[in-house]
BAFITOR-559607 format. One record per residue: residue number from 1; x, y, z of N, C-alpha, C in turn. Coordinates in steps of 0.2 Angstrom, whole numbers, plus 2048, in hexadecimal, padded with zeros to 3 digits. Example, Ala and Ser with C-alpha at 12.3 -4.5 7.8 and 13.67 -1.06 7.14 Angstrom:
<sites>
<site num="1" n_u="842" n_v="7E4" n_w="827" ca_u="83E" ca_v="7EA" ca_w="827" c_u="842" c_v="7F0" c_w="827"/>
<site num="2" n_u="840" n_v="7F5" n_w="823" ca_u="844" ca_v="7FB" ca_w="824" c_u="840" c_v="800" c_w="827"/>
</sites>
This chain:
<sites>
<site num="1" n_u="1B4" n_v="619" n_w="45E" ca_u="1B5" ca_v="620" ca_w="45C" c_u="1BB" c_v="620" c_w="457"/>
<site num="2" n_u="1BA" n_v="624" n_w="452" ca_u="1C0" ca_v="625" ca_w="44D" c_u="1C5" c_v="629" c_w="450"/>
<site num="3" n_u="1CB" n_v="628" n_w="44D" ca_u="1D1" ca_v="62C" ca_w="44F" c_u="1D1" c_v="632" c_w="44B"/>
<site num="4" n_u="1D4" n_v="637" n_w="44E" ca_u="1D5" ca_v="63E" ca_w="44A" c_u="1D8" c_v="63D" c_w="443"/>
<site num="5" n_u="1DD" n_v="638" n_w="442" ca_u="1E0" ca_v="636" ca_w="43C" c_u="1DB" c_v="635" c_w="437"/>
<site num="6" n_u="1D6" n_v="630" n_w="438" ca_u="1D1" ca_v="62E" ca_w="434" c_u="1CC" c_v="634" c_w="432"/>
<site num="7" n_u="1CB" n_v="638" n_w="437" ca_u="1C6" ca_v="63E" ca_w="436" c_u="1CA" c_v="643" c_w="431"/>
<site num="8" n_u="1D1" n_v="644" n_w="433" ca_u="1D5" ca_v="649" ca_w="42F" c_u="1D5" c_v="646" c_w="428"/>
<site num="9" n_u="1D6" n_v="640" n_w="427" ca_u="1D6" ca_v="63D" ca_w="420" c_u="1D0" c_v="63E" c_w="41C"/>
<site num="10" n_u="1CA" n_v="63E" n_w="41F" ca_u="1C4" ca_v="63F" ca_w="41C" c_u="1C3" c_v="646" c_w="419"/>
<site num="11" n_u="1C6" n_v="64B" n_w="41D" ca_u="1C6" ca_v="652" ca_w="41B" c_u="1CB" c_v="654" c_w="415"/>
<site num="12" n_u="1CF" n_v="64F" n_w="413" ca_u="1D3" ca_v="651" ca_w="40D" c_u="1D1" c_v="64F" c_w="407"/>
<site num="13" n_u="1D1" n_v="653" n_w="402" ca_u="1CE" ca_v="652" ca_w="3FB" c_u="1D4" c_v="64D" c_w="3F8"/>
<site num="14" n_u="1D2" n_v="647" n_w="3F6" ca_u="1D7" ca_v="643" ca_w="3F3" c_u="1DA" c_v="645" c_w="3EC"/>
<site num="15" n_u="1D6" n_v="649" n_w="3E9" ca_u="1D8" ca_v="64C" ca_w="3E2" c_u="1DE" c_v="651" c_w="3E3"/>
<site num="16" n_u="1DD" n_v="655" n_w="3E8" ca_u="1E2" ca_v="65B" ca_w="3E9" c_u="1E7" c_v="65A" c_w="3EF"/>
<site num="17" n_u="1E5" n_v="656" n_w="3F3" ca_u="1E9" ca_v="655" ca_w="3F9" c_u="1E8" c_v="65A" c_w="3FE"/>
<site num="18" n_u="1E4" n_v="65F" n_w="3FD" ca_u="1E2" ca_v="664" ca_w="402" c_u="1DC" c_v="663" c_w="405"/>
<site num="19" n_u="1DB" n_v="667" n_w="40B" ca_u="1D4" ca_v="667" ca_w="40E" c_u="1CF" c_v="66A" c_w="40A"/>
<site num="20" n_u="1C9" n_v="667" n_w="40B" ca_u="1C3" ca_v="669" ca_w="407" c_u="1C2" c_v="670" c_w="409"/>
<site num="21" n_u="1C0" n_v="675" n_w="404" ca_u="1BD" ca_v="67B" ca_w="406" c_u="1B6" c_v="67B" c_w="406"/>
<site num="22" n_u="1B3" n_v="677" n_w="401" ca_u="1AC" ca_v="676" ca_w="401" c_u="1AB" c_v="66E" c_w="401"/>
<site num="23" n_u="1A9" n_v="66C" n_w="407" ca_u="1A8" ca_v="665" ca_w="408" c_u="1A2" c_v="662" c_w="405"/>
<site num="24" n_u="1A4" n_v="65C" n_w="401" ca_u="19E" ca_v="659" ca_w="3FD" c_u="19A" c_v="655" c_w="403"/>
<site num="25" n_u="193" n_v="655" n_w="401" ca_u="18F" ca_v="651" ca_w="406" c_u="191" c_v="64A" c_w="407"/>
<site num="26" n_u="194" n_v="647" n_w="403" ca_u="196" ca_v="640" ca_w="404" c_u="19C" c_v="640" c_w="40A"/>
<site num="27" n_u="1A0" n_v="645" n_w="409" ca_u="1A6" ca_v="646" ca_w="40E" c_u="1A3" c_v="648" c_w="415"/>
<site num="28" n_u="19E" n_v="64C" n_w="415" ca_u="19B" ca_v="64F" ca_w="41B" c_u="197" c_v="649" c_w="41F"/>
<site num="29" n_u="194" n_v="645" n_w="41B" ca_u="190" ca_v="63F" ca_w="41E" c_u="195" c_v="63A" c_w="421"/>
<site num="30" n_u="19B" n_v="639" n_w="41D" ca_u="1A0" ca_v="634" ca_w="420" c_u="1A3" c_v="637" c_w="426"/>
<site num="31" n_u="1A5" n_v="63E" n_w="426" ca_u="1A8" ca_v="641" ca_w="42C" c_u="1A3" c_v="641" c_w="432"/>
<site num="32" n_u="19C" n_v="642" n_w="431" ca_u="198" ca_v="642" ca_w="436" c_u="195" c_v="63C" c_w="438"/>
<site num="33" n_u="197" n_v="636" n_w="434" ca_u="195" ca_v="630" ca_w="436" c_u="18D" c_v="62F" c_w="435"/>
<site num="34" n_u="18A" n_v="632" n_w="430" ca_u="183" ca_v="631" ca_w="42F" c_u="182" c_v="62F" c_w="428"/>
<site num="35" n_u="17C" n_v="62D" n_w="426" ca_u="17A" ca_v="62C" ca_w="41F" c_u="17A" c_v="632" c_w="41B"/>
<site num="36" n_u="17C" n_v="631" n_w="414" ca_u="17C" ca_v="636" ca_w="40F" c_u="175" c_v="639" c_w="40F"/>
<site num="37" n_u="170" n_v="635" n_w="40F" ca_u="169" ca_v="638" ca_w="40E" c_u="168" c_v="63D" c_w="414"/>
<site num="38" n_u="16A" n_v="63C" n_w="41A" ca_u="16A" ca_v="640" ca_w="420" c_u="16C" c_v="647" c_w="41E"/>
<site num="39" n_u="172" n_v="647" n_w="41B" ca_u="176" ca_v="64D" ca_w="41A" c_u="172" c_v="651" c_w="414"/>
<site num="40" n_u="170" n_v="64E" n_w="40F" ca_u="16C" ca_v="651" ca_w="40A" c_u="165" c_v="654" c_w="40C"/>
<site num="41" n_u="162" n_v="650" n_w="410" ca_u="15B" ca_v="652" ca_w="413" c_u="15C" c_v="658" c_w="418"/>
<site num="42" n_u="161" n_v="657" n_w="41C" ca_u="162" ca_v="65D" ca_w="421" c_u="164" c_v="663" c_w="41D"/>
<site num="43" n_u="168" n_v="663" n_w="418" ca_u="16A" ca_v="669" ca_w="414" c_u="164" c_v="66C" c_w="411"/>
<site num="44" n_u="160" n_v="667" n_w="40E" ca_u="15A" ca_v="66A" ca_w="40A" c_u="155" c_v="66D" c_w="40F"/>
<site num="45" n_u="154" n_v="66A" n_w="415" ca_u="14F" ca_v="66D" ca_w="41A" c_u="153" c_v="673" c_w="41E"/>
<site num="46" n_u="159" n_v="674" n_w="41C" ca_u="15D" ca_v="679" ca_w="420" c_u="15D" c_v="678" c_w="428"/>
<site num="47" n_u="15E" n_v="672" n_w="429" ca_u="15E" ca_v="670" ca_w="430" c_u="165" c_v="66F" c_w="433"/>
<site num="48" n_u="16A" n_v="66F" n_w="42E" ca_u="171" ca_v="66E" ca_w="430" c_u="175" c_v="674" c_w="430"/>
<site num="49" n_u="179" n_v="675" n_w="435" ca_u="17C" ca_v="67C" ca_w="435" c_u="183" c_v="67C" c_w="430"/>
<site num="50" n_u="183" n_v="678" n_w="42B" ca_u="188" ca_v="677" ca_w="427" c_u="187" c_v="679" c_w="420"/>
<site num="51" n_u="181" n_v="67C" n_w="41E" ca_u="180" ca_v="67E" ca_w="418" c_u="178" c_v="67D" c_w="416"/>
<site num="52" n_u="177" n_v="67E" n_w="40F" ca_u="170" ca_v="67C" ca_w="40D" c_u="171" c_v="679" c_w="406"/>
<site num="53" n_u="16B" n_v="677" n_w="404" ca_u="16B" ca_v="674" ca_w="3FD" c_u="164" c_v="675" c_w="3FA"/>
<site num="54" n_u="163" n_v="674" n_w="3F4" ca_u="15D" ca_v="675" ca_w="3F0" c_u="15B" c_v="66E" c_w="3EE"/>
</sites>
């Protein structure tokens, strides 16, 4: 199990040092501990409660 420090670190944009307002799919996959393709497909099929994609 990851510590909250690691999870908090994932949610910080390295370019700005601020929390993400729109989380990129790559960051969401890392945060959720799933494959990037899982996030892309889930968003395209509107099966994830975190957004949608075309």
